[in-house]
FIRO-594632 format. One record per residue: x, y, z of N, C-alpha, C in turn. Coordinates in steps of 0.001 Angstrom, whole numbers, plus 500000, padded with zeros to 6 digits. Example, Ala and Ser with C-alpha at 12.3 -4.5 7.8 and 13.67 -1.06 7.14 Angstrom:
<atoms>
513190494310507800512300495500507800513200496700507800512850497750507080513670498940507140512900500030507870
</atoms>
This chain:
<atoms>
642055340034214145642930339777215288642845338319215707643992337788216106644030336450216682644702336527218046644253335668218949644766335688220312645159334272220725645981334188221784646410332884222280646399332872223802646072331707224339646092331502225786647306330645226134648020331029227184649096330202227721648778329850229168648856328569229504648573328108230863649728327238231336650193327481232568651246326652233136650851326243234550650972324946234835650580324395236127651815324245237005651833324932238138652917324791239103652430324058240341653337323800241262652966323090242480652035323895243365652105325232243272651294326110244113650209326817243317650600327402242179649647328167241383649558327637239952648380327806239365648181327598237933648035328982237319648986329347236462649012330681235875648446330646234466647763331728234084647211331825232734647395333244232214647715333358230927647811334662230271647065334590228945646643335764228474646052335866227141646839336930226392647407336553225237648260337444224453647614337767223112647969338943222566647517339267221213648535338743220204648344339068218919649211338504217879650649339006217973650852340145218652652200340687218846652801340259220177652151339275220818652626338707222089652565339701223250651665340681223168651451341604224284650453340979225257650717341116226567649848340529227592648598341390227770647446340808227472646173341517227643645529341203228979645757340014229493645174339628230792646025338516231388646070338469232708646797337408233400646081337073234702646281335845235170645666335449236439646466334328237082646325334225238398646908333119239164645773332476239949645612331179239757644637330424240538645388329346241318644849328939242439645484327867243206645440326568242405646575325882242377646606324555241762645763323611242620644900322861241978643996321976242711644558320563242767644040319778243686644554318419243876644403317584242610643290317776241900643088317016240659643715317707239446644345318872239642645039319668238620644071320248237588643201319409237033642347319834235915641428320994236272640766320936237422639815321998237756640523323336237940641783323308238402642564324538238509642864325125237143643148324249236167643395324693234790642147325360234222641000324704234420639763325247233854639397326589234498639623326699235811639305327942236516640182329085236001641476328812235822642395329837235336642027330272233920641637329310233092641277329619231714640025330501231663639018330113232434637781330907232445638044332333232916638879332444233951639134333760234542639896334667233590640909334127232916641715334981232040640919335406230808640030334562230318639176334943229182638226336050229604637639335900230791636707336913231291637416338254231504638622338226232057639373339459232322639761340188231037640058339416229994640544340022228756639444340715227966638223340181228048637133340722227248637282340438225764638175339532225406638432339201223999637322338292223475636834338519222245635836337609221672636383336189221580635623335245222079636106333864222144636470333283220781635739333678219749636002333100218429637346333571217862637956334592218463639244335090217970640437334483218720640152333610219709641229332900220401641526331639219594642666331645218908642934330573217937643968329551218408644717329874219487645732328942219988645652328852221506645851327655222020645892327436223471647078326535223784647962326999224678649184326259225024649141325877226499649473324633226787649383324124228153650703323492228578651226323953229702652346323284230365651785322601231599651869321279231662651136320552232699652014319578233475651615319330234722652327318379235589651605317027235663650564316834234875649788315592234948650662314346234828651510314334233788652304313133233521653372312925234591653975314007235047654957313911236129654318313312237376653151313856237735652459313389238942652110311905238841651685311465237653651290310065237475652456309129237779653663309510237318654840308669237554655274308735239012655356309945239553655829310116240928654880309457241932653567309608241687652572309064242623652155307638242282652641307094241131652295305730240695650789305580240515650146306601239954648694306570239767648345306663238284647278305989237904646707306084236555647682305622235464648601304729235809649550304240234805648923303139233958649304303090232692648773302076231772649252300671232139648471299675231728648947298295231697649793298162230429651073297829230591651955297838229426652669296496229258653200296310228052654132295208227779655468295834227415656546295280227961657891295782227718658615294791226800659020295254225629659696294394224655661102294932224440662103294113224757663479294486224418663957293581223290664438294202222217665020293437221107666528293465221321667071292353221877668481292376222229669052291046222675668301289963222514668867288647222860669756288169221697670858287486221977671354287104223309672273288150223948672534289270223245673573290204223681673282290862225025672008291035225388671681291834226575671027291021227694671125289714227644670417288877228621670969289029230041672198289528230173672819289634231504672106290648232384671538291698231772670843292746232534669414292848232034668484292549232895667070292545232519666506293977232481665408294203231750664746295512231778664298295889233190664276297198233450663808297782234715664735297512235898665975297113235625666955296964236705667253298349237279667257298472238597667526299750239247666323300633239426665193300237238848663956300999239031663357300623240387662820301585241159662249301255242470661229300118242400661187299309243459660347298107243464658887298402243178658349299477243776656925299754243586656616300118242135657522300876241485657301301239240079657498300016239183658492299199239512658704297973238732657504297050238874656859297055240041655655296252240242654534296666239307654440297991239042653416298497238116653742298163236668655025298310236307655400298299234893656036297001234411656438296135235345657203294961234951656425293660234933655116293716234736654300292492234758654490291658233496654751292325232387654912291618231103656176292116230424657279291424230676658585291826230137659119290696229247659539291053228045660012290049227082661321290521226447662242289584226235663477289876225507663513288995224268663623289646223101663521288971221805664867289053221087665203288038220331666452288045219561666427289153218518667571289867218404667665290950217418668594292047217911668539293195217260669365294339217637670489294583216648671144295736216804672201296146215877673463296565216621674568296576215881675815297145216379675756298669216210676779299359216731676816300824216671676812301346215239677316300542214294677415300990212907676256300515212042675235299938212685674049299533211935674033298100211481675117297344211719675125295926211346674239295142212306673502294158211794672671293309212638673531292461213572673115292395214858673771291450215776673288290047215428671988289883215431671348288650214951670044289051214263669494288148213518668241288391212802667090288561213797666168289464213499665001289695214365664122288447214396663741288029215594662896286841215770661424287247215659660936287296214434659563287744214192658532286769214742658834285468214705657888284474215230657646284701216725658702285057217464658574285334218896657701286580219129657889287582218278657087288801218407655603288516218160655305287698217147653906287335216884653316286578218077654115285693218677653636284929219836653355285854221020654226286826221244654027287793222333652763288621222075652617289065220839651442289878220492650149289119220779650127287836220436648939287034220722648699286877222210649786286773222969649687286580224425649162287828225142649560289012224679649188290241225395647915290886224845647379290356223766646185290957223155645035291011224158644455292193224314643344292375225246643763292578226689645080292521226960645559292633228343646359293911228597646753294596227541647585295785227731646956297003227045647330298188227592646874299457227007647890300017226022649172299680226226650206300182225338651439299283225415652355299465224448653533298605224321654777299485224195655855299114224907657148299804224810658151298889224126658733299354223033659690298548222263661046299241222242662079298522222669663442299058222677664376298052222024665175298522221073666138297651220403667546298201220607668523297298220659669917297704220846670365298603219687670908299758220033671395300756219078670339301177218045669082301262218473668049301726217540668223303187217117668908304077217910669160305420217366670046305396216119670766304271215911671577304118214696670755303428213608670113302306213967669258301597213015667914301283213680666860301872213145665518301702213728664769300531213085665424299790212220664770298762211398664004297739212237664614297192213290663959296146214073662789296705214894662922297934215396661800298540216137660606298783215216660871299265214015659776299524213068659071298225212680659846297156212470659232295873212105658419295320213270658934295479214497658185295025215672656864295783215779656896297091215518655674297898215577654650297414214551655119297060213352654216296530212315653523295264212802654296294388213426653732293114213898652692293354214984653007294220215930652058294477217015650787295153216507650920296061215552649719296704214999648878295686214219649558294764213564648862293738212797647993292878213715648503292552214901647789291668215824646880292449216778647383293571217307646637294311218337645720295383217770645929295769216524645137296844215943645779298202216205645170299245215668645741300588215765645389301305217066644516300707217884644079301389219109645062301241220268646023300343220149647017300158221221648273300942220841648581302032221561649755302841221219651049302052221417652010302285220522653308301606220590654401302670220682655170302634221755656271303580221961657567302943221482658262303619220571659525303120220031660669303961220581661706303285221082662747303989221833663564304947220973663736304660219682664576305533218861663960306928218738662653307041218970661973308330218874662012309103220189662468308475221266662323309075222601663658309374223268664541308381223380665799308565224096666988308578223158668163308837223737669385308851222943670164307558223194671429307537222783672242306334222905672432305973224379672372304696224697672439304220226087671216303360226335671377302047226225670233301130226173669316301221227388669852301087228597668991300975229781668215302259230040668881303417229915668195304696230147667136304961229066667490304643227814666523304831226720665324303905226899665593302684227342664523301720227592663590302222228690664162302757229784663336303284230877662458304439230403663042305344229607662270306478229097661103305995228230661360304970227429660324304427226541659223303738227352659620303019228392658639302346229263657754303384229957658365304424230492657591305481231154656650306166230165657140306387228951656288307000227926655048306149227675655263304834227516654125303936227281653159303933228463653708304110229672652879304027230881651965305219231077652293306364230458651496307578230715650715308052229486650613307206228477649871307588227274648416307937227602647761307124228426646360307395228742646184308657229576647150308915230480647097310150231269647169311352230339648089311319229390648232312418228436646973312573227592646421311440227186645214311490226345644047312112227103643843311695228358642717312236229135642935313722229446644194314107229689644502315524229923644195316348228685644656315852227535644439316568226279642955316689225958642234315589226079640801315622225771640038316491226769640479316459228043639849317306229049640060318774228757641264319126228311641563320517227969640737320955226762640626320069225773639791320371224606638329320587225011637844319742225934636452319866226407636236321183227135637227321572227950637110322829228689637075324020227731637914323969226698637898325033225693636558325084224969636036323894224653634759323828223957633634324386224826633700324075226132632689324585227062632724326108227133633902326680226914634044328147226899633824328706225497633421327838224575633161328219223174634423328770222497635567328137222811636842328520222200637263327410221243637343327728219967637776326757218960639246327026218648640135326538219506641561326832219362642357325574219061643475325758218358644435324661218202645206324536219507645359323305219983645971323072221291647394322536221134648295323087221929649683322631221959650110322412223399651042321478223583651594321196224904653045321656224968653462322158226136654859322509226344655690321250226534656948321288226049657829320150226264659135320600226915659969319614227270661110319849228159662135320844227653662232321031226349663299321887225826662846323327225605661655323690226109661187325058225988660441325337224708660064324290223985659277324471222767657944323736222907657136323819221858655791323241221876655711322003221000654677321207221252654341320115220343652827320059220196652386319562219064650960319465218798650310318477219756649004318555219880648290317672220807648456316209220389648501315946219082648698314576218605650091314073218979651087314935218828652470314600219171652596314355220669651915315190221469651970315054222938651353313743223398650289313303222739649658312041223133650523310840222739651389311028221738652284309953221322653567309935222158654052311133222538655301311240223305655077312038224598654202311578225478653895312368226684655081312545227626656076311651227545657237311763228427657964313088228196657815313657227001658505314908226679657858316125227323656720315949228014656103317077228733656684317234230131657399316227230624657944316287231983659067317316232035658980318225232989659993319274233103659683320510232294658470320587231708658162321750230865657910323012231697657548322871232980657274324049233811658470324973233935659618324476234415660799325343234506661248325890233155661148325078232105661583325561230794660664326655230273659360326554230558658451327645230187658874328942230868659248328854232139659688330047232872660954330630232264661891329757231865663155330226231285662906330915229947662062330314229118661731330929227825660965332241228023660039332246228989659300333473229280660210334573229779661185334204230610662147335175231128662963335791229994663367334960229035664124335450227885663293336446227076662043336097226826661181336970226033660924338296226740660614338241228038660258339454228784661453340378228986662641339794229145663828340608229414664566341031228150664335340302227063665064340568225827666466339990225816666830339206226846668167338612226929668171337196226351669248336845225668669388335507225101670276334611225946671165335230226759672095334473227591672108335057228999671671334263229962671574334732231349671225333554232243671269333789233550670717332832234510669291333249234826668420332268234971667027332544235330666742331915236690666248332735237612665862332253238933664343332363239022663688331211239050662219331133239064661775330723240467661189331672241201660787331410242584659286331154242619658912329929242925657502329569243023657042329553244472656002328792244730655489328694246086656175327605246885656759326627246183657352325474246849658865325399246640659321325668245433660746325562245121661225326784244346662548326939244308663203327892243419664017327079242419663751327306241136664468326607240067665427327578239400666690327176239286667694328004238619668125327290237351667959327974236218668342327425234924669186328416234154669690327985233011670606328800232214670028329011230820669974330272230405669564330614229049670783330599228139670709329831227051671752329827226031671073330043224687671329331193224077670699331535222793669176331431222877668613331929223975667156332016224202666496330697224577667266329599224647666703328302225021667369327802226308666673326956227072667289326402228283668481325517227943669552325648228718670672324717228570670206323332228995670516322335228163670064320982228468671084320236229300670596319342230144671464318548230997672178317483230172673452317284230458674207316224229775674207314942230602673549314966231755673524313810232645672210313049232516672236311783232886670996311010232954670110311598234054668811311608233818667868312230234745666958311162235328666751311219236621665835310270237261664426310841237297663477310051236819662060310420236866661348309360237692660835309764238838660160308802239718661055307660240148662377307888240180663331306853240584663879306040239432663395306267238204663876305538237021664866306415236256666035305877235980667096306615235290666796306658233792666751307868233218666393308025231804667422308913231109667344308987229764668318309826229050667684310649227936666403311015228070665831311915227079666138313355227493665879314294226609666320315665226860665562316311228023666317316920228917665769317629230067666586318888230309665982319934230852666742321151231128667740320933232268668844321660232206669850321618233266669404322576234367668949322029235479668359322838236548668916322462237910668897323433238799669042323149240221667752323622240887667140322761241675665931323125242414666251323081243905665891324133244604666103324168246055664764324388246751664678323914247980663419323995248735663197325365249335663023326355248468662750327722248905661699328324247998660565328691248568659493329318247808658669330200248725657639330783248172656813331683248956656111331020250126655862329718250017655172329007251086656084328174251965657406328302251778658362327490252543658239327769254045658222326703254825658012326808256273659328327120256987659284328114257879660444328478258705660167327980260129661077327171260658660918326633262022661965327252262936661495327776264078662381328408265046662335327613266346663516327237266827663593326481268077663722327434269269663548326886270459663567327691271683664903328396271890666012327786271421667330328390271617667699329392270526666735329700269635666986330680268590667501330102267291667811328799267286668214328146266038666996328037265119667236328061263826666104328004262889666463327168261667665440326745260926665640326041259660664650326596258639665095326627257389664259327126256286663935325956255372662650325508255386662210324423254511662789323075254895662819322113253946662445322289252536660936322183252254660128321831253300658695321657253048657983322998252966656795322980252369656068324212252072654575324021252325653899325117252640652428325058252748651798325117251363652620325434250328652155325401248940650976326316248687649966325777248025648816326611247633647942327007248821648260326502250019647489326871251210648069328088251930649029328791251293649639329972251912648597330996252383647564331316251598646574332301252070645800331848253308645804330560253589645125330067254793646105329806255940647341329401255624648276328946256654649274330005257110649640330961256244650653331955256585650213332860257725651154333245258600650817334098259751650210335428259321650773336038258289650297337353257846648896337299257242648414336087256984647076335931256413646094335359257435646542335298258700645666334804259762645847333340260091646875332700259506647117331279259763648035331070260961648579329863261072649374329509262251650793329051261913651242329251260650652552328740260216653432329886259743654682329954260282655642330971259843656254330538258513656104331376257505656628331075256170657620332152255735658312331885254634659252332870254108658534334157253686657307334041253217656530335234252854656260336092254087655971335456255217655786336208256461657055336972256819658217336358256574659496336997256906659670338296256118659428338252254795659638339471253995658561340520254289657361340088254667656310341049255051656711341746256350657169340964257323657552341525258624658728342486258502659628342231257540660794343096257346660491344288256443659239344392255986658842345516255144659327345422253713659688344219253271660204344030251914659109343642250922657907343392251423656773343049250552655498343616251167654625344102250313653386344728250780652187343856250424651918342884251266650728342042251108650393341434252457649210340840252556648778340292253841648583341405254868648651341065256144648486342013257240649781342042258051650555343121257875651846343232258553651704343230260074650548343666260568650334343696262023650385342288262626649986341315261849649943339938262356651337339323262532652374339974261948653742339468262107654645340505262778654057341576263273654837342661263890655515342211265183654988341163265836655544340704267112656815339872266951657157339486265742658313338614265526659624339364265761660621338662266293661919339251266610662657339648265333662953340958265182663517341457263931664930340921263677665727340787264745667090340270264573667066338849264014666160338043264575666025336668264082665549336666262628664595337537262312664074337602260941665173337984259950666049338913260353667167339304259479668090338120259221668311337302260254669162336105260091668499335108259143667178334915259286666445334008258399666521334507256965666321335811256799666344336391255448667722336220254809668765336440255609670136336263255089670349334831254619669813333875255359669949332469254972669187332188253678667996332762253524667219332583252297668009333070251080668600334270251213669377334838250106670610333982249826671258333528250894672433332662250782672130331396249976670971330795250247670582329560249550670541329781248038669981330916247632669871331215246202671249331527245618672063332293246356673402332637245860674273331391245677674146330438246597674903329186246464674477328428245210673168328403244950672660327701243760673112328395242478673115329726242487673584330488241320675041330154241035675850330091242092677275329788241941677485328402241319676646327450241685676756326092241138676412326047239645675524326906239204675068326868237812675986327635236867676820328523237386677710329314236536678867328453236024679335328787234834680454328049234259681779328792234416681728329988235005682945330743235297682695331597236534683760332228237032683617333067238230683091334457237906682993334775236621682519336097236216681045336289236568680659337491237033679234337753237288678423337669235995677191337219236097676309337090234929674967337751235223674231338175234180672897338731234428671973337664235014671142338060235956670176337148236574668779337734236392667892336931235811666504337343235611665659336682236690664945337483237469664075336960238517662646336881237999662049335701238090660653335526237678659931334679238718658629334553238553657828333744239466657191334588240553656046334141241028655320334883242048656091335039243340657016334105243622657779334164244863659033335015244779659261335691243639660492336471243484660533337685244413659405338003245052659396339070246058660286338724247249660661337452247380661517337029248489662943337530248351663367337899247144664782338161246892665076339641246709666294340076247094666678341492246996667095341875245586667485343136245400667876343642244088669355343441243790670099342863244737671493342504244490671739341096245015672484340308244256672853338954244661674309338729244286675045338022245133676429337690244814676471336839243550677400337174242672677540336412241431676721336964240285675863337957240568675011338541239528675546339902239116675733340103237802676175341412237314675035342422237371673824341936237215672626342763237369671437341867237659670439342438238326669188341722238615668089342349237782667420341549236987666345342034236114665028341446236587664061342323236863662703341895237222661767342412236126661567341659235076660754342176233968659285342317234340658609343180233612657160343325233789656478341992233479655439341684234238654695340420234106655533339199234474656600339408235275657489338296235615656795337229236463655711337607237160654993336643237995654333335533237204654078335794235917653445334770235061654354334443233874655665334538234085656629334247233004656444332835232468656062331892233354655885330505232906654758330379231890653632331030232151652506330967231215652831331709229920653572332806230036653997333540228839654953332681228018655873331990228699656795331095227994656066330018227217654984329492227806654175328487227102653505329094225883653009330326226024652233330948224949653089331361223756654340331790224010655154332341222911656125331315222319656117330095222858657132329113222472657050328722221002658183328288220486658274327777219122658066326267219124658034325707217915657943324259217728659340323739217374659723322602217952661067322099217662661047320630217254662162320219216676662430318811216403663883318547216743664177317364217252665548317096217689665909315641217446667175315412217112667691314042217048669004313978217817669309312797218321670572312531219012670931311092218670671792310923217661672087309578217166673566309413216846673990308150216788675332307817216321675241307455214839676085308090214017676114307828212579677478307250212195677460306266211323678703305776210712679003306656209502680251307110209386680624308017208294681139307280207064681211305950207154681786305177206046680949305256204781679620305276204957678734305159203795678622306464203010678362307598203697678072308845202993679135309917203164680082309708204055681062310747204313680553311761205323681465312568205837681140313464206934680126314548206545680419315279205484679581316428205108678137316000204838677971314938204068676626314484203716675881313943204946676601313289205856675976312757207070675472313889207960676280314960208091675858316103208900674597316749208310674565316884207019673384317477206368672156316583206544672372315264206483671261314325206687670681314488208095671556314623209087671100314782210472670285316070210630670766317142210013670036318419210086668657318295209423668615317600208289667339317419207583666334316639208425666819315619209152665921314829210012665332315708211110666175316565211722665691317450212789664651318432212255664895318967211069663942319894210448662611319193210183662678317963209657661455317192209391660688316911210678661426316636211775660780316413213075660028317657213517660631318835213341659983320091213741658713320332212926658787320086211646657618320290210773656511319312211146656897318050211438655911317042211839655222317429213146655936318153214015655368318560215296654494319805215184654471320465214011653566321594213816654229322902213450655531322895213113656231324136212767655996324516211309656018325815211051655908326329209691657230326054208976657218325282207877658471324922207190659315326135206817658668327260206497659408328443206051660212329094207175659879328793208432660550329462209558661518328555210313661583327292209950662411326344210710663892326596210442664675326659211521666123326795211381666818325972212460668073325661212247668870324897213220669274325841214349668914325490215582669241326353216723670312325742217620670531324441217521671606323797218281672219322698217426673548322570217511674219321519216742675446321059217515675597319743217631676738319178218336677188317926217597678485317832217371679062316707216618680244316172217430680116314935217951681151314372218819681720313112218165682927313182217582683539311978216991683774310908218058683456309659217721683617308539218649684722307632218116685956308003218428687110307298217864687142305832218258686672305523219453686725304142219920685705303247219212684829303832218420683853303042217660684189303029216169685419303424215827685784303448214420685418304789213809685011304781212553684674306020211847683214306391212117682936306761213380681562307061213791681539308393214532680392309023214547680227310292215265678830310374215854678733310985217013677427311224217630676982312635217267675822312755216646675324314055216188674027314388216920674004315571217490672810316064218181672407317382217526671184317435217012670706318618216301669311318990216796669090320301217006667741320780217294667374321842216257666177321691215675665639322690214756664374323264215378664113324549215151662914325177215723662346326189214746661030326363214814660351327341213978659060327782214626658437328807214075657181329308214633656034328381214251654945328516214984653751327721214706653274327923213283652894326859212631652341326972211280651118327872211320651107328873210428649961329787210393650131331014211257651302331142211948651544332314212784652687333112212192652475334421211989653531335268211474654579335500212546655854335471212145656941335752213089656982337254213324656967337681214588657079339104214895658516339429215252658837340704215209660207341107215499660580340884216947659582340753217829659852340569219252660048339117219632659633338204218775659655336797219188661064336254219122661308335209219942662637334592219987662687333409219039
</atoms>
């Protein structure tokens, strides 16, 4: 027998599950997310192993969905000392790197910014020759002063030649210990957004490394010799080595883990998923068992980026959301929350703050805490508050739908007790078993993926051969990330002709497969 642990870190709770080889849940737990995040992860892991009674030597895989990298960017803490290299002079001199990024973040990341001659046109033709002498001079200048380097070249998703040569030069001077982030591997077409994503990736390499090594140490302390994988934004996994190289791809993995877990638990491939946590409710869309991806640029910590992220709406409604009532009977719901302090702060638990959980307890819709402690609350007012809570979710569901037709809605998350069994816009409400830890289950059962999003010129190889080349690159990416070659298949494909650029097309492909060494079961997605 082989077993796997799935752990997902939320704003309120850190959830952990232990599954057998057929993906059946043997044990689950919820621990409070801690301020340092790591100790909450370790506590959840220890508890779920103890509850399962499974021999430690038979736990062969451990999957982690973490907020470490997100927190580092949002809080501006533990960021690397980086150098920002743009290969794009003279074509891009009008707009400098990090334009539009908040001043405090630019202060952290913009200390060493360089623009070097080079770059390509959309069809792969050189704009100007790469200035290698300038790159060598920069490398000598930053040696010993930076932890990592971000390199972005104009139209590198079409031609990566100048980025690869720049990486060779920096490794030659700086050695192999300084990580180099190349934009063609991280973002899609769109220079400024791709550059921002690459800069952020370079800035959080050390955070990802310390998180990964800390998780490995915790497993070792529990005498678990498991292969470690990290959750990424598209609902799939990546190896620990891949995660340390591309940590930016872990941002947003929490909601996607919930969406994938919801699909697995419900057996549905196409539906809306409403994930109610302690602080927020996230609404996402399942398309063929994977989260629908956003087609818009996404802001991370105030920086506009264009790497893949799930299409989500988040609203300030969760189990710990604070309800404020004024003397005239007017009230407001959120958006702030007591978060992981609900057991200490909520009225039904002996605290002094009225929360949404207190509302459903007082109305008899949930059986937890001490109902006597909220029995004095005005029932008419509570009904009005509850109606507003439901309204907030129904409005968000309506925004996420692509038609007026009702759709299945899967409710997951520990805070899903807040919602009724009928919602406007929903053809049915599904509350699957183990839905409270759907996020951790999503992390544990996820597949490995590879994806590309590039502009190709069709002049050289023709349409059919170019499409096949793009698919092959995506498959190779999935295998490099840890997928079993025999199970990899194309799960998403998009081909957008770009008439205004001549005979060119933008191709987006995602390939996914099961973990190398894991048999595909009939239940897996």
